[in-house]
N, C-alpha and C positions, 0 to 999 in steps of 0.2 A: 528290217528285212531288205535284202537287195532285190532288184527286179528279177533276178534269176531265181531266188528263193521263193518269191511270190508266185512266179510261173510254175515252179515245181509243186508248191503247196496246192494250187488249184488244178494242176495237170493241164495247163494251157501253154500256148506259145508266148514268147516275149511280145509279139505283136499285140496280143490281147491285153497284156499288162500296160503297154503304152496307150492303147485305146482307152482303158479305164482311167489312166492318168489324164488324157485329153478331155474325157467326159467328167472329170473331177470326182470320180468314185474313189480315187486314191490321190493323196497329196504328197509329193516327194519332199524330203528334207535333205538339204545338202550337208555332207560331212565337211570337215576341215580340208580334206583333199578334193572336194568338189564332186564326190560321188553321190548319186541319188540313192536314198534309202527310204523305206516306208515304215511307219510306226506299226508295231505288231498289233496293237489294239485296233487300229484302223483296218488292217487286213482281216482280222478276226470278225470285225463288224461287217465288212463286205461279205465274208463267208456266211455269216448269219443271215444276211439279207437274201442270199441266194440258196439258202437251205443246205449249206455244207456243215 
């Protein structure tokens, strides 16, 4: 999932997604073009931890 998709999934701003990344709640993976994406399983796990 892209950072924008994660923000939409949780209904938060991009700033919050970057905060979660800095706090290591989410670990970005770089694509061949250098874009940051997050594993869907990791996003779902974070959602489960926060009761979503």
